[in-house]
N, C-alpha and C positions, 0 to 999 in steps of 0.2 A: 701229839702222841696219845690220842684218844682219852684225854683227861688224866693220864698218868703223870706222876711227878717226873720232872726231867732236870738235868744239869747241863750247862753248856760245856762243850768240849771241842777239841781240835783233833781231826783225824790227820796225823802226820804222813799218811800215805799219799793223800791228795790235797791236803790243806782245808778240807771242809770244816766250817765252824757251824755247829748245830746242837740241838738238844738231844741228849742221850738218856735213855731210861735210867731212873735212879734205882729201880728194883728190877730183878730178873723177871722178864715178861711172863714166863710160865709159872713163876712162883713168887708172887708179889711180897711175900714175907721175907725174902732173901734180898739183901742189898747187893747191887751190882758193883763189882770192883773194877777199877781202872788205874792206870798210872797217872802221875801228876808231876808238875814242875812248880817250884816255888819262885817267887819274884819279890823284889823289894825295890823301892825307888820313888819316882815322881808321884806324889799324892794327887796332883792336879791332872794326871793323865786321863783323858776321856772327857774332860770338862770343856765343851765347845764354847766358843765365843763368836756367835753369828752376827753378821752385819748385813742388812738388806741394802744392796747397792742401788736399789730403785730402778733397775734396768732388766729385771728378770733373773738376776744372778744374786747369789748369797756368798759372802766371803766368810771363812772360818779363820779368825785371827789366831786361834790356838794351833791350828795345823798348817796354816798358810795356803789352804786349798780354796778354790772358787768353784761353786756349784751352780747348775741350773736350778732355779727355784721350783720349777714344775716340770714334770715330764710332758711330752707332746701328745700323750694319749694314744700313741700308735704302737701296735704290737710288731715286733721284729724278731727274727732269729738272731743268733749270736753274730754270724758273719755280717748280716745286714746292719746290726747295731754298731759293729766295729767300723764299717764303712760310713755310717751316718756320723759318728763321732769324728772320724778323720776329715770329713768334708764340712763340718759345722762352722758357720760364720754367725756368731751370736754375741750380743752385748759388747760389740766392738773387738772381739777376739776371734782368731782363726786357729788357735793351737789347743783346741779341746780334745780330750781323750776320755775313754772309759776309765773310771777309777779302778784301782786294784781292789781285791777283796777286803783288805785291811782298811783302806780308805773309805769304802762304802759302809763297812761295819761301823766306822767311827761316827756316823750320823744316825745310827739306830738309837731310838729312845726306849729303853726297856721299861719305863714307867707307863708307856702307852701301848695299846693294842686294841683291835676291834672288839675283843671280848671284855676288856676292863674299862676302856674309855670311849668306845665307839669311834675310834680314830686310828689312823695308821701309826705304827711304832716309829715315828720320826718327829722331830721338833716341829711345832705348828707353823714355823716360819716357812716351811716347805709345803707344797701340795702334791698329792698323789692321785692318780686316776682311780676312782672307785669302780670296782667290778663286782659281778655276781659270782657267788660260789657255784660249784657244779650243779647244785639243786635249784639254781636260779634266784637265790636269795641275795639281796644287795648287802653292802657293808663290808666287803672284802677289798683287799689291795693286792696288786700283782707283784710278781717277782721282778727284780731288776738285775740286768746283766752287769758283770764286771769285766775288766780286761784280763783277769787272771784265768788261765786255762787249767782244766783238769788233767792230771797226769794219768788217771786210770781210764778204763774202758777198752773197747775194741780198738779204737784209734786214739792212743794217748795224745793229749794236747789239742784235740780237735773240737773240744766243747768248753764252754765257759762256766765259771762259778757265778752263782747268783745269790742275791740277798733278798729276803722277803720282809716287807714292812707290814704285813698283815697277819 
C-alpha cells in the first residue's frame, strides 16, 4: 500500500482477505471507517504445530492438514494448477488438492516478510521459490493459488483466490 498503514479485512462480496488503508487515501488525516465483527473463543486458534514428515511433506497437527514442503518452482495459471493438484502423486499420496483460501492463510506467518526479515511470510519449515520484483530486484516471493474461486468479475467463479507470502 505504498508504505501507508493498513489493517487486514475481509471483503464479503468475494471473500478476499487483504490489507485495506487505515486512512482515507486522499486525506491521510482522516481515519477510514469500515464495519466489523466481534469473535471470542479458542485462544489457540492459528497456533500451528508443524511436523516434518521427512518425505517432502509437512503435517500441521493443529489443523490436520498435510502440505508440500516446497513449491515445484513452476508458474501455472489457475486451471493448470487445479489439474496439477488433481493428478499429483507425492509422498505416497494421490489425493492432493489445492487448499482453500482459509487453509492457505493458516500458514502465513505475519512476523516474517521480505521487508522485515528478508524471508517469505511463512514458517521457515517451508521453502518458497524466490523471484525478482518487476524492477528485476531479487528477494520477492510469488503468489500461490487456492482452490477458492472469486465470485466477482466478468465471469464469476472463473478465477481463483491467491495468497502472497512476499
